[in-house]
N, C-alpha and C positions, 0 to 999 in steps of 0.2 A: 640432388640428384651426381654418380661421375658421369663423364662420358669420358672416354682413347679415341680420336681421328690422329688417322693418317689424310693424309688432301694435297690431289696433284692436280695440276690445269696449263694445258700446252696452245696457245694461242700463234694460230696460222695469221700473220701479218695481213694486208690486202698482197696479194702477188698475182700476176697477171686475172687479176678483177674477183681474185680469189679469197675469202679470210673463213675465217670457224676457227672455230677454239674445240676442243674436247678439256669435260672436269669430270675425276671424277675421288668422288670418297667414304673412306674405309672406316663404317665406325662402330663401339659401342654405348650405348646409354642406359646405367642403368639404376634403382633407386635402393633404399633403405623405407622403408613404412614406420618404420621404430625408431630411438634414436639403437646404434647397437644389430641391428637389425639383419635379420639377410636379406644380401642384393635381393633383389630382378630382373627382369629387364624393362625398363621405362612402358609404357606404354605406346612410343614412337619411335619407339629404337631404329633403326632403318640398315643393317650392315654393310650395303651396300650400291648407291649412289651410282650414275651413272647419265651422266651430256654429254653429245654428242651435234654442235651445232655447224651451220654452214652455208654462204650466201655467198648467189653468184650475180654479177654484173655483165648483163648481156644488154644494148641500144635503149640506155631508157630504164633499165627495167630492173628490180632485185630479187631470183627465186633464190631462198631457205630454206630450209627442213632442221629439221628439231630431233634427235631420239631423241627419248627418256627413258630409264631404268632404272628401277629400284626395286630390293627386295620390299617385301611383307611385313608389314607390326605384326608385331605380336597376339598373342588372341588369345584368353581361359578357353579353352575346351569344355564343351559339357560331357561326361560320360556317360551318363548314365537319369534319370528324372524316373522320379515317383504321383502315382496318381494321390493330390490331397480328394477326402471326398468333403474337407468339411467346407471348402471354398471352390470346389467342381473343377477344380485345375491339375495342370503336373508343372513339379515343380522341378528347378533342372537338378543335377548333380555335377558337380563342377570339379574339372582336375587342379590339376599344380599353373597355381596361375601367368598368363602371359608365354606359357607352353609350350605353341602352337605359333602358325605368322599363314599374313592372307597371302595367297597365288604375286611371286613377283608377278611389279605394273610392268608393260612393256607401251609408252606410245609413238608412232611417231610422226607431227604437224606440219605443215605444209602455208611457207608464205610468197605470195605475186603481193609485189607491190612496185606504182610508179611512180614519183615523185615529179612534178611539176614546179615550176619558179617563176615566182615574178620576182618586181623589184623590190621590192620589199614582204612580201612575202613567199611563203613555197604549202602547195596544198601538197599534202598525198593521196592516191589513192590504197586498199589495197584487201589482200581479201587473204585469210587467212580458209586454211580449212586441221581440225587439230582433231584427229585417231582415226586420222588414214587411213588403216587397215580392220580400226573397226572391231579393235583388241575391246573382249569385254575387259573390264578392270577390276579386282574385288573393288570396293572398298566396305563392306561391315560382312558377318554373318549373322544368315538369317534359318532363324529356325524353325522348324513348320511346329503347331501346336503342343504335341507330347514329345518332344524334344529326340525323337525315331530319327530324323532325318533334317539334312538342315544342305545350303543351297550358298549366294552370296546374292548379296544385294550394287551392282558393278554401277560404273560413274556411266558417263555419257556415251551416248555413239558418234555417231561422225555429227563434225558441229563446225559446218562455216560461217564465215562471221564476212562481211562486208563491212570496210568503214573508211571515213577520210579523216589526216587530219589537217589544220591547218593553224602555221605558223607565222607570225609575221613581230 
């Protein structure tokens, strides 16, 4: 596997109850399946990855947002299909390996937490809402039985998590 990366991180130190950071990665990952073979995109190559995180504290509460963006993973397309009468199934005819990509991934998350301090204990109660914008991010391509059309298998919808963390 051969990988080239450029990474950038900018952090805002706590300032007037606001803090956060921005991270961006430009990357290209290739691999050869045989020694000296032609390189191809690695299955998990993500050319662009961006994360923006911000937090604001007010009256004992912390409000946070996280935005994540990344380019889609490479996939091998199905260009055509043929009917295999012996096995009574359609067989795919593949295109060039990893020559298409899944759609880009975008997700916005929200977090609200409150910390209660006791003598030797700290209790954090929190609410997280993941995928706040209900983005239907593609995780994989799924084909019709005869490969005539395709759709995407998508990730979780909006997910709310209520939790607590106790430290001592």
